[in-house]
C-alpha positions, 0 to 999 in steps of 0.5 A: 662689823654694825655701823649705826645711825641714830634718827630722830627719834628713837630710830638706828640706821644697820649699816652691817659692812659685809657684801654676805651675809652668811653663817660665816658672820651671822651669829656677829651680826646677831648679837651685834644688834641684840646687845643695841636692843639691848641697850634699848634701840628699837626702831631699827631699819637693817641698810641691805644696800652692799649687802650680795647675797644673804643665804639661811643662817643670815634668815636665821638671824633676822628671824631672831633678831625680829624675834628678840624685838616682839613688840615693842618695835620694830624691824625693818629691811632696805635696800634690796638688790634684786637675788636678795629679795628673790630668796627672801619670795623662794622662803616667804619672808618677804611676808614677814619682814617691812623692806623699803627701797633706800632707808630715807623712805623706811626714817620716813615711814617710821617716823608717820606712826604711833 
């Protein structure tokens, strides 16, 4: 389901390959990203450019991924459209997740961190 792109030094951008992150696919999405984390990826950017809708299961999957990374890495979101941003605001997840306008902005900021 997911497609990944690696950036220097250890940043991985993830494109979910779906339009809607819902109960139908949230578990598979989460499991695939957790396997990346288990393999050593800890600087992750989820590219929401093609995601048009996120439900509570999708938000739950993102929270689970964030918990899995914990203090050993970072999870950023990029390219959220206005409907998805609104969902994050309603659920106050905009206070939990760092988001960027696009993957390039996220990569630049993450690679500047020590």
